C-alpha positions as CSV (number, residue, x, y, z in Angstrom):
1,M,125.4,174.3,77.7
2,K,122.8,176.6,77.5
3,T,119.6,176.8,75.5
4,L,118.0,179.6,73.8
5,A,115.3,177.5,72.4
6,H,113.4,176.9,75.7
7,Q,110.0,179.2,76.1
8,T,109.3,180.8,79.7
9,V,105.7,181.6,81.5
10,R,105.1,182.2,84.7
11,L,102.1,184.5,85.9
12,L,102.6,184.8,89.5
13,I,99.6,186.9,91.2
14,T,100.7,188.1,95.0
15,A,98.7,189.5,97.3
16,V,97.7,191.8,100.3
17,A,95.2,190.9,102.4
18,V,92.8,194.4,102.7
19,F,90.1,194.7,105.3
20,A,87.2,196.5,103.9
21,P,84.5,194.6,104.4
22,A,82.9,194.9,100.6
23,L,86.5,194.2,99.0
24,C,88.2,192.0,101.4
25,T,90.7,189.9,100.1
26,Q,92.3,186.6,100.9
27,A,95.1,184.4,99.7
28,G,96.4,181.0,99.8
29,N,100.0,180.5,98.8
30,F,101.5,177.3,98.1
31,S,105.3,177.0,96.9
32,S,107.9,174.0,96.5
33,D,111.1,173.9,94.7
34,F,111.2,170.5,96.0
35,N,114.8,170.6,97.4
36,S,114.2,169.9,101.0
37,G,112.5,166.9,100.5
38,L,108.7,166.4,100.5
39,P,106.3,169.9,101.4
40,A,104.6,169.8,104.9
41,N,100.7,169.7,104.5
42,T,101.6,167.5,100.9
43,A,101.2,163.5,100.6
44,V,103.0,161.5,98.0
45,F,101.3,157.7,96.9
46,G,102.0,154.8,94.6
47,S,105.2,155.4,92.5
48,A,105.6,159.4,93.6
49,F,108.3,160.6,95.8
50,V,110.6,163.4,96.0
51,D,114.4,163.0,94.8
52,T,117.4,165.1,95.3
53,I,118.1,164.8,91.3
54,D,117.5,165.4,88.2
55,G,114.9,168.6,89.0
56,V,115.6,172.2,87.3
57,G,119.5,172.7,87.3
58,G,120.1,169.1,88.6
59,S,118.0,170.3,91.4
60,G,115.0,168.4,93.6
61,C,112.0,167.6,91.6
62,L,108.7,165.5,92.4
63,K,108.7,162.6,90.6
64,L,105.0,161.0,89.7
65,T,106.6,158.3,87.5
66,D,109.9,157.1,86.2
67,T,110.0,154.5,83.3
68,G,108.2,151.8,84.9
69,G,105.0,150.0,83.2
70,S,101.6,150.4,85.3
71,E,102.5,153.1,87.6
72,I,100.5,155.9,89.5
73,G,101.7,158.8,91.0
74,V,100.1,161.0,92.5
75,L,100.6,164.3,95.1
76,I,98.1,165.8,97.4
77,I,98.4,168.9,99.1
78,T,96.3,168.4,102.2
79,N,95.5,171.5,103.9
80,D,93.0,173.9,102.6
81,L,94.9,176.5,101.5
82,D,92.0,179.2,102.5
83,A,90.7,177.6,105.7
84,G,87.4,177.0,104.9
85,S,86.4,180.4,102.5
86,S,84.9,180.1,99.0
87,V,87.8,180.3,96.3
88,L,87.0,182.1,93.2
89,S,90.1,182.5,91.3
90,F,93.8,180.4,91.1
91,S,96.9,180.7,89.5
92,T,99.5,177.8,89.6
93,S,102.6,177.7,88.0
94,F,105.4,174.4,87.8
95,K,107.8,173.1,85.1
96,M,107.0,169.7,83.4
97,T,109.4,167.2,81.6
98,I,107.4,164.2,80.6
99,G,110.0,161.7,78.2
100,G,112.0,158.7,78.3
101,G,110.6,155.1,78.5
102,T,109.1,153.8,75.5
103,G,106.9,157.3,75.1
104,G,104.8,159.7,76.8
105,G,103.0,157.1,79.4
106,D,99.6,158.1,79.8
107,G,99.7,161.8,80.9
108,F,98.6,163.2,84.1
109,S,96.1,165.7,85.6
110,F,95.9,168.7,88.2
111,N,93.0,169.0,89.8
112,F,91.1,171.2,92.3
113,A,88.0,169.5,94.1
114,N,86.7,169.3,97.2
115,N,86.7,165.4,97.1
116,L,89.5,164.3,95.9
117,D,90.2,160.4,97.2
118,L,92.6,161.0,99.9
119,T,93.7,157.7,99.7
120,G,95.9,158.2,96.5
121,N,93.8,155.5,94.9
122,W,93.4,157.1,91.1
123,V,93.0,154.4,89.3
124,N,93.3,156.5,86.0
125,A,95.4,159.4,87.6
126,E,95.7,161.2,83.7
127,E,92.2,161.4,83.7
128,G,91.9,163.7,87.1
129,N,90.0,162.7,90.5
130,G,87.0,164.6,92.2
131,T,84.3,166.3,90.8
132,G,85.6,169.7,90.6
133,L,87.8,171.1,88.1
134,T,90.4,169.1,86.3
135,I,93.2,169.9,83.5
136,E,94.0,166.4,81.9
137,F,97.7,166.1,79.7
138,D,96.8,163.1,78.1
139,T,99.8,161.6,76.0
140,Y,98.5,158.4,75.0
141,Q,96.1,158.0,72.2
142,N,93.0,155.8,72.5
143,S,91.2,156.9,69.2
144,A,91.8,159.3,66.6
145,G,92.9,163.0,67.9
146,E,92.4,161.2,71.7
147,A,95.9,162.6,72.1
148,P,97.8,164.5,72.9
149,N,95.6,166.8,74.0
150,I,95.2,168.9,77.0
151,D,91.7,168.2,78.0
152,V,89.3,170.5,80.8
153,K,86.5,168.9,83.2
154,V,84.2,170.4,85.4
155,G,82.5,168.0,87.5
156,G,83.8,164.9,86.1
157,V,82.7,166.2,82.4
158,E,85.0,167.2,79.7
159,V,83.6,170.4,78.6
160,A,86.4,171.4,76.2
161,T,89.8,169.5,74.3
162,S,92.7,170.9,73.0
163,S,95.3,169.2,70.9
164,A,98.9,169.5,72.2
165,P,101.8,167.9,70.6
166,Q,103.8,170.2,72.8
167,L,103.5,168.1,75.2
168,M,105.5,165.4,73.7
169,T,108.8,166.9,75.5
170,S,112.4,164.7,75.8
171,T,113.2,164.5,79.3
172,G,116.2,167.3,80.4
173,N,114.0,169.9,78.8
174,Y,112.3,171.1,81.3
175,V,109.0,173.6,80.3
176,D,106.7,175.5,81.7
177,V,103.2,175.2,82.3
178,L,100.4,178.1,84.0
179,V,96.8,177.1,84.7
180,Q,95.2,180.1,86.0
181,L,91.3,180.1,86.7
182,N,90.3,184.0,86.3
183,P,87.9,185.8,88.6
184,D,85.3,185.7,85.7
185,K,84.7,182.2,85.1
186,T,87.7,181.9,81.9
187,L,90.4,179.3,82.3
188,T,93.8,180.0,80.4
189,V,96.3,177.4,80.5
190,I,100.0,177.6,79.2
191,Y,101.9,174.7,78.4
192,D,105.5,175.7,77.0
193,G,104.7,179.1,75.8
194,I,101.8,177.6,74.1
195,Y,98.2,178.6,74.9
196,A,95.9,175.1,74.6
197,Y,93.6,177.8,76.1
198,S,93.0,181.6,76.3
199,N,90.3,182.5,78.7
200,L,88.3,180.0,77.9
201,D,84.6,180.4,79.3
202,L,83.9,177.8,82.0
203,S,80.9,179.8,83.6
204,A,77.8,177.6,81.8
205,S,79.7,174.4,84.2
206,L,80.8,176.5,86.8
207,T,78.2,176.5,88.6
208,G,76.9,175.7,92.3
209,P,77.8,173.6,94.3
210,I,81.1,172.8,92.5
211,Y,81.8,176.8,92.3
212,P,82.4,178.5,94.0
213,F,85.5,176.3,95.9
214,T,84.7,175.4,99.4
215,G,87.4,173.3,101.5
216,A,89.0,172.4,97.9
217,L,92.4,170.4,97.8
218,F,94.6,170.3,95.1
219,G,96.0,167.5,93.6
220,I,98.4,166.1,91.1
221,G,98.9,162.1,89.4
222,G,99.9,160.6,86.2
223,R,100.5,157.4,85.2
224,N,102.1,154.8,82.5
225,G,100.6,152.0,81.1
226,G,102.2,149.6,78.6
227,S,103.4,152.8,77.4
228,T,106.0,154.5,79.9
229,A,107.4,158.0,80.4
230,N,109.6,160.2,83.4
231,K,106.4,162.6,84.5
232,F,108.8,164.9,87.0
233,L,107.5,168.6,88.1
234,D,109.6,170.9,89.7
235,N,108.8,174.8,91.4
236,L,105.3,174.3,91.8
237,T,103.2,177.9,92.8
238,I,99.9,178.2,93.7
239,V,97.8,181.7,95.0
240,T,94.1,181.2,95.3
241,R,92.0,184.4,95.5
242,T,88.4,184.2,97.5
243,N,87.2,187.8,96.3
244,S,86.8,189.5,92.8
245,T,90.0,191.0,91.8
246,A,91.6,193.0,88.5
247,F,93.7,190.5,86.9
248,V,95.9,189.7,83.4
249,R,93.7,188.5,80.4
250,S,96.5,187.9,77.6
251,I,99.9,188.3,76.9
252,S,102.2,188.8,74.0
253,P,104.1,187.5,72.4
254,G,104.7,183.9,73.4
255,G,105.9,181.1,72.0
256,R,109.7,179.9,70.2
257,L,108.3,181.6,66.8
258,V,108.2,184.9,67.5
259,Q,108.8,187.5,65.0
260,P,111.7,190.5,65.2
261,S,109.3,193.0,65.0
262,A,107.2,191.7,67.5
263,T,105.9,194.0,69.7
264,I,105.3,194.1,73.9
265,D,101.2,194.0,74.7
266,I,99.3,192.7,78.0
267,T,96.1,193.5,78.8
268,L,94.8,193.3,82.2
269,T,91.2,193.3,83.7
270,N,89.2,194.7,85.9
271,S,87.0,192.5,87.7
272,G,85.6,193.7,91.4
273,T,88.6,195.9,91.9
274,A,90.0,197.9,88.9
275,V,93.5,197.9,87.9
276,N,95.5,201.5,89.1
277,G,96.8,202.5,85.8
278,G,99.7,204.9,87.6
279,S,100.8,201.7,89.3
280,I,102.0,199.9,86.3
281,A,106.0,199.3,85.6
282,L,107.1,197.4,82.7
283,Q,110.6,195.9,82.2
284,L,112.4,194.4,79.2
285,D,115.3,192.0,80.0
286,G,115.9,194.2,83.4
287,A,115.7,197.8,81.9
288,T,112.8,199.7,82.9
289,V,110.5,200.7,79.6
290,T,107.6,203.2,79.0
291,P,104.7,201.5,77.4
292,T,101.8,203.2,76.3
293,I,99.0,203.0,78.5
294,S,95.0,203.0,76.9
295,T,91.9,201.9,78.8
296,G,88.3,201.3,78.3
297,S,85.2,199.3,78.6
298,G,86.8,197.5,81.9
299,T,90.3,197.1,80.2
300,T,93.9,198.1,80.6
301,S,95.8,198.2,77.9
302,I,99.3,198.4,77.8
303,H,101.4,198.2,74.4
304,Y,105.4,198.3,73.7
305,A,107.3,198.6,70.8
306,P,111.0,198.4,70.9
307,P,113.4,200.7,68.9
308,K,114.9,198.6,67.4
309,P,113.9,194.5,66.4
310,F,114.5,191.4,68.5
311,G,117.5,189.8,67.1
312,P,118.2,186.0,66.0
313,Y,118.4,183.0,68.3
314,T,117.6,185.6,71.0
315,T,114.9,185.2,74.6
316,H,113.7,188.3,76.0
317,T,111.8,188.3,79.6
318,V,109.2,190.4,80.1
319,S,108.3,191.8,84.0
320,L,105.5,193.8,84.8
321,T,104.0,194.9,88.6
322,F,100.8,197.1,89.2
323,S,98.2,197.2,91.6
324,D,93.9,197.7,92.3
325,N,92.4,200.4,93.7
326,A,91.1,198.1,96.5
327,S,90.6,199.8,99.8
328,P,92.5,199.9,102.2
329,T,95.6,198.1,101.0
330,P,95.6,197.5,97.2
331,N,95.9,194.2,95.7
332,A,100.0,193.8,94.7
333,N,100.2,191.7,91.1
334,S,103.2,190.9,89.3
335,L,103.4,189.2,86.4
336,Q,106.3,187.5,84.0
337,Y,107.1,185.7,81.2
338,S,109.7,185.2,78.5
339,F,109.9,184.5,74.6
340,S,112.3,183.1,72.0
341,L,113.3,183.9,68.2
342,P,114.3,181.6,66.5
343,A,116.3,182.3,63.4
344,S,115.0,185.4,61.4
345,S,115.8,184.9,58.4
346,F,117.2,181.6,55.7
347,V,119.4,181.2,52.9
348,T,118.3,179.1,50.6
349,L,121.4,176.9,49.5
350,F,119.5,174.5,46.9
351,A,116.4,174.6,45.2
352,D,115.3,172.2,41.9
353,G,111.9,173.0,39.6
354,F,113.4,169.7,38.1
355,E,113.7,171.9,35.0
356,G,117.6,170.8,34.3
357,Y,116.5,167.0,34.0
358,T,115.2,165.1,30.5
359,A,111.5,164.8,31.1
360,G,109.5,162.4,29.1
361,G,108.7,160.2,31.6
362,N,112.7,159.4,32.4
363,P,114.0,158.5,35.8
364,L,115.1,161.2,37.8
365,D,117.5,159.0,40.0
366,M,121.5,159.6,39.2
367,N,122.0,156.2,39.5
368,T,119.9,155.0,37.2
369,A,120.7,154.4,33.2
370,G,119.5,157.3,31.1
371,P,119.5,160.6,30.0
372,N,119.5,161.9,33.9
373,A,122.4,159.6,35.4
374,S,125.2,161.2,36.8
375,A,128.8,160.0,38.6
376,N,128.1,159.1,42.3
377,G,129.7,162.1,44.0
378,N,129.8,164.3,40.5
379,L,128.9,167.3,42.5
380,A,127.9,169.3,38.9
381,G,125.6,166.7,38.2
382,N,122.3,165.3,39.0
383,P,121.9,164.7,42.8
384,W,118.9,162.8,43.2
385,F,119.8,159.1,44.2
386,G,117.1,156.2,45.0
387,P,117.0,151.9,45.0
388,A,116.6,149.8,42.2
389,P,114.4,150.2,40.0
390,P,114.0,153.3,38.9
391,N,111.8,155.7,41.3
392,L,110.6,159.1,40.7
393,R,110.5,160.4,37.2
394,V,110.2,163.8,35.6
395,V,107.6,164.4,33.3
396,T,105.6,167.9,32.1
397,T,101.8,168.6,32.2
398,E,100.4,165.0,32.4
399,A,96.9,163.8,33.4
400,G,95.8,167.9,33.2
401,V,98.3,168.8,35.9
402,V,100.3,171.7,35.0
403,P,103.5,171.6,37.2
404,H,103.6,174.1,39.7
405,G,106.4,176.3,38.0
406,G,108.2,176.5,35.0
407,V,107.8,173.1,32.8
408,K,108.5,170.0,34.4
409,M,107.7,168.1,37.4
410,T,107.9,164.3,39.2
411,R,105.9,161.8,39.6
412,G,106.4,157.7,41.0
413,S,106.9,155.0,38.3
414,A,103.7,153.2,39.0
415,P,101.1,152.8,41.1
416,S,101.6,151.4,44.4
417,D,105.7,151.3,43.5
418,F,107.0,152.8,46.9
419,D,109.3,155.3,45.2
420,E,111.7,156.8,47.5
421,E,114.7,159.3,46.0
422,W,117.1,160.9,48.2
423,Y,119.6,164.2,48.3
424,N,122.3,164.0,50.5
425,L,122.6,167.1,51.9
426,M,126.0,166.8,54.1
427,Y,127.8,165.9,51.5
428,R,126.3,168.6,48.9
429,L,125.6,171.5,51.0
430,N,127.5,171.0,54.4
431,G,131.2,169.7,54.7
432,G,130.5,166.2,55.1
433,N,128.9,167.2,58.5
434,Y,124.9,166.7,59.2
435,Y,122.8,169.9,60.4
436,T,121.9,170.1,63.9
437,G,119.0,172.7,63.7
438,N,117.3,175.7,62.1
439,I,116.9,174.6,58.6
440,M,113.9,173.9,56.5
441,M,112.5,172.7,53.8
442,D,109.6,173.2,51.4
443,W,108.3,171.8,48.3
444,Y,105.2,171.5,46.6
445,F,102.6,168.6,45.6
446,Y,100.1,168.0,44.2
447,D,96.8,166.4,45.5
448,P,94.4,164.6,42.7
449,L,91.7,163.2,45.2
450,G,91.0,165.6,48.3
451,S,89.4,164.9,51.4
452,G,88.6,161.0,51.6
453,G,91.4,160.1,48.8
454,S,93.1,157.5,51.1
455,S,94.8,156.0,48.2
456,Y,96.6,159.1,47.2
457,Q,99.6,158.5,49.5
458,D,102.2,161.0,48.6
459,F,104.8,162.7,51.3
460,G,108.2,164.8,51.5
461,A,110.6,164.1,54.4
462,L,113.6,165.8,56.0
463,G,115.7,163.0,57.9
464,Y,119.1,161.5,58.8
465,Y,120.3,157.8,57.8
466,N,123.4,156.6,59.3
467,L,124.1,154.6,55.7
468,A,124.3,158.2,54.2
469,P,127.6,158.9,53.2
470,N,130.1,162.2,54.0
471,N,132.2,162.2,51.1
472,I,129.6,160.9,48.0
473,D,126.3,161.2,47.1
474,Y,125.4,157.5,48.0
475,P,126.5,154.0,49.6
476,G,126.3,150.9,47.1
477,T,123.6,151.0,44.7
478,G,121.7,153.4,46.2
479,S,120.0,152.9,48.9
480,L,119.5,154.8,52.2
481,N,117.3,152.0,53.4
482,G,118.4,149.1,56.2
483,S,120.5,152.1,57.8
484,G,120.4,151.6,61.8
485,Q,119.6,155.0,62.8
486,I,117.1,157.1,61.2
487,Q,115.4,159.9,61.5
488,R,112.2,161.4,59.0
489,L,110.1,164.4,60.1
490,S,107.1,163.7,56.8
491,L,104.4,165.7,55.9
492,G,101.9,165.0,53.4
493,A,99.4,162.3,53.0
494,S,100.3,159.5,54.7
495,S,100.2,155.4,53.7
496,V,100.2,154.3,57.4
497,Q,96.3,154.6,57.9
498,T,94.9,152.4,61.0
499,A,91.3,151.8,61.1
500,G,89.2,154.3,62.9
501,L,92.7,156.8,64.1
502,F,93.7,157.9,60.3
503,D,91.5,160.1,59.3
504,A,91.3,160.7,55.2
505,T,90.0,164.1,55.2
506,K,93.4,165.5,56.5
507,Y,96.7,165.8,55.7
508,Q,99.2,163.5,58.1
509,A,102.7,164.6,59.8
510,R,105.3,162.2,60.9
511,M,107.9,161.9,63.4
512,V,110.1,158.6,64.0
513,G,110.1,157.6,67.5
514,A,106.9,159.1,68.7
515,D,104.5,156.9,69.9
516,D,102.0,159.2,70.5
517,G,100.8,159.5,66.9
518,Y,97.9,157.0,65.3
519,A,100.6,154.7,64.4
520,S,104.3,154.8,63.7
521,G,105.2,158.2,64.7
522,W,101.9,159.2,61.9
523,F,99.7,162.1,62.7
524,N,96.6,163.7,61.9
525,T,97.2,167.8,61.2
526,K,94.5,169.9,61.5
527,T,94.8,171.2,57.9
528,A,92.3,169.2,55.6
529,R,92.8,167.7,52.0
530,T,92.0,169.4,49.3
531,V,92.3,169.1,45.1
532,G,95.4,171.0,43.7
533,W,98.8,172.5,44.5
534,H,100.1,172.5,48.4
535,H,103.0,174.4,49.6
536,A,104.3,172.0,52.3
537,R,107.4,173.4,54.9
538,V,108.9,171.2,57.6
539,A,111.3,173.2,59.6
540,V,113.3,172.3,62.6
541,G,114.4,174.8,65.3
542,P,117.3,175.4,67.4
543,T,118.4,172.9,69.4
544,L,117.6,171.9,72.7
545,D,119.6,171.1,75.9
546,N,119.3,167.1,75.0
547,G,120.3,167.6,71.1
548,V,116.6,167.7,70.7
549,N,114.6,170.6,68.3
550,Y,111.1,171.7,67.5
551,A,110.0,170.8,64.6
552,F,106.9,172.4,62.7
553,Y,105.3,171.6,60.2
554,Y,103.3,173.8,57.4
555,I,101.3,173.2,54.8
556,D,99.8,176.7,53.0
557,D,99.3,178.4,55.6
558,M,103.4,179.4,56.6
559,T,102.4,181.7,59.7
560,N,100.7,178.8,61.8
561,P,101.9,175.3,61.6
562,T,99.5,172.8,60.7
563,F,101.4,170.3,63.6
564,M,104.5,170.7,65.6
565,H,106.5,168.6,67.5
566,V,109.8,167.7,69.6
567,D,111.5,165.1,67.3
568,R,112.5,161.8,69.0
569,L,116.1,161.8,68.4
570,A,119.3,163.7,68.8
571,Y,120.6,162.2,65.5
572,G,120.8,165.4,63.0
573,Y,120.2,165.6,59.7
574,N,121.2,164.6,56.5
575,V,119.2,164.0,53.4
576,L,115.7,165.4,51.5
577,E,113.3,162.5,50.5
578,L,110.3,162.5,48.0
579,N,108.5,159.5,47.8
580,Q,105.4,159.6,45.7
581,N,103.3,156.4,44.6
582,Y,103.1,154.8,47.7
583,G,99.3,154.8,46.8
584,S,97.7,153.3,44.0
585,T,96.6,156.9,42.9
586,T,99.7,159.2,41.3
587,G,100.1,162.9,42.4
588,Y,102.9,164.9,41.4
589,M,106.0,167.2,43.4
590,D,107.4,170.6,42.3
591,D,110.0,173.3,43.4
592,V,112.0,171.3,46.4
593,S,114.0,173.7,48.4
594,F,116.5,174.0,51.5
595,A,117.5,176.7,52.9
596,V,118.9,177.0,56.6
597,G,119.0,179.7,59.3
598,R,121.2,183.3,58.7
599,P,123.7,182.4,61.4
600,P,124.1,185.9,63.9
601,N,127.1,187.9,64.0
602,P,129.7,186.7,66.6
603,T,129.8,189.3,69.5
604,V,134.0,190.2,70.8
605,A,134.8,192.0,73.2
606,L,138.0,192.0,75.3
607,S,139.7,191.8,78.3
608,G,142.8,192.4,79.6
609,N,144.8,190.8,76.7
610,Q,141.6,188.2,76.0
611,A,139.2,188.6,73.1
612,I,136.2,186.9,74.4
613,V,134.0,185.4,71.1
614,T,130.3,184.9,72.4
615,W,127.1,183.7,69.9
616,P,123.6,182.9,70.7
617,G,122.5,179.6,70.4
618,L,124.0,175.5,70.1
619,D,123.8,175.1,66.2
620,F,126.8,177.2,65.1
621,T,130.6,176.0,65.0
622,L,132.9,179.2,65.1
623,Q,135.5,179.8,62.4
624,S,138.5,182.0,62.1
625,A,140.5,183.4,59.2
626,S,143.8,186.0,58.9
627,V,142.3,188.1,56.2
628,V,138.4,188.9,56.1
629,T,138.0,187.1,52.6
630,G,139.2,184.0,53.8
631,P,139.3,180.9,53.7
632,Y,137.8,180.2,56.9
633,T,138.3,177.1,59.1
634,D,136.7,175.8,62.0
635,V,138.1,176.6,65.4
636,T,138.5,173.3,66.9
637,G,136.4,172.9,70.2
638,A,135.2,176.2,70.4
639,V,132.1,177.1,72.3
640,S,130.6,180.3,73.1
641,G,132.7,182.5,75.5
642,Y,136.3,181.3,73.4
643,M,138.8,183.3,74.5
644,Y,141.5,184.1,72.4
645,D,145.3,185.8,73.3
646,V,145.6,188.8,70.8
647,T,149.2,189.3,72.1
648,T,150.5,185.9,71.5
649,G,148.6,184.9,68.5
650,P,148.0,186.5,64.8
651,K,145.3,188.7,64.1
652,L,142.7,187.0,62.9
653,F,139.0,187.0,61.4
654,F,135.6,185.3,63.2
655,R,132.5,183.9,62.0
656,L,130.0,181.7,62.3
657,R,128.8,178.7,60.1
658,Q,125.8,177.0,60.4
659,M,125.9,173.6,61.9
């Protein structure tokens, strides 16, 4: 199976030595795919070893740690790649996976220093070693906001920190990592297509005797404590430069949320040498294209607008080559990176502003006696249910709060009542099937307290409960609690408020099964709490290779996520959930909706007698019908590349159904 959800970024800089004294450039190189055992001029220590399996595509890889507790694994490249020459810049790329075990472990570090401990005795390997440049990929949260982060240290001192929930991928999903120190002492770090740092200025700390780096070695170390995880690395490439040369400053687009109308924009920067504009060659998906090139103030801008929008559920690759004006031999440079698109449009399948229910504080639950009661499984009736006693109440304007839309909204039954309400997605909307990806839940919540209001604890969630039936709304008396398999993507104001970790000035997001949050899978988001109505959204991206998805959380800003994470469990999603009056202060909710990504069109090609039907993504089921208007039924076992014999079978029409 293939995934169209992975983001690949590689910035690979290659060089040719030149001989003019003022422009003499030396490049050190290291590259290994770990398929032939431990590479020459390297050493491993502790739990680290090179294995023949579990790498990219089942190949060999470096295993810093597995899922054992209290493990420390270290790889050191033991020779100076530049034979004593001072290094001004370098670029390294590798593939990494972190996951399995009981969580993320403690993390790993990438180091370049002239005083690495060559015995491999790196007690806190994830925090780095030596007093050169360290990039710390921290996956264990010791205090609020401390992880998951990507931190930068120079001389053993932390100089920058960046929140990086994308560190918590699942085993089997290799992602691309780039660490690039530029000749102007700026640093770029990209993990899984997301910039942790874009040209971070390190000029104040990269000074003598640390910089330029002389006799420095590269080392990578990882650690598990009580929290454990596999930390596997593959396809490691390092290129160093001993003189200042033109380099890649920025690339766009990137990541997993690229829009169909995106344009290709790359910026090159002169540094010691200048870009030769006539040498620039750009390819998109392997085809040469003609970009617009402009220069000014020491930069070269490359811009290309594709003639038509990118399609949904597709991945695209950009390749660039250019050279500089070094004499007598120019330096040759290359760049390759990829980006992907999720669903480009969504179809709303369910929306509820609570206008059709009887207000006056009456229970919303369909399984509670009152004017809003409805029979279990009545598709024309009220779809919301909850555990006894009554949960949410339907009200009009109350306590000075006007509903977000219309004249009705919901609140809990009583302060600190832990009220829950569910909507069964698979029974109501998907023919008894749970959803696997490309979905989103929207709602509005009213926060009466704002910053520091820890007694307001309402949140919504998109989830999975194995007790949810596929042929009626609810089991038994209406509770899904007690399920053995639970997945919950929650957003709002958390009721879990661990001292010293919970931030009452921010809203929280939850990922059940994640242990890198501050407690019980809860994380502090970037969005500050304020009094008033807020638009919340939880979106689930395309399915990855091993059945999990990236989840994106939004509050008010529907373009930039306030939090993101890989979901921890490959269960899918089958319910919407509203939780109110978990705290002693009453809030309100309104205008709940659920949407699915619009399926792409299948492509049909004729090869001999076979019609070959293909489509992108893993989240769709092929359906067929004898007439274009249907009815359509699932084609059992069909995957992309499905072949249909047109000489023996009847005429059929095909379409895709969102799973």
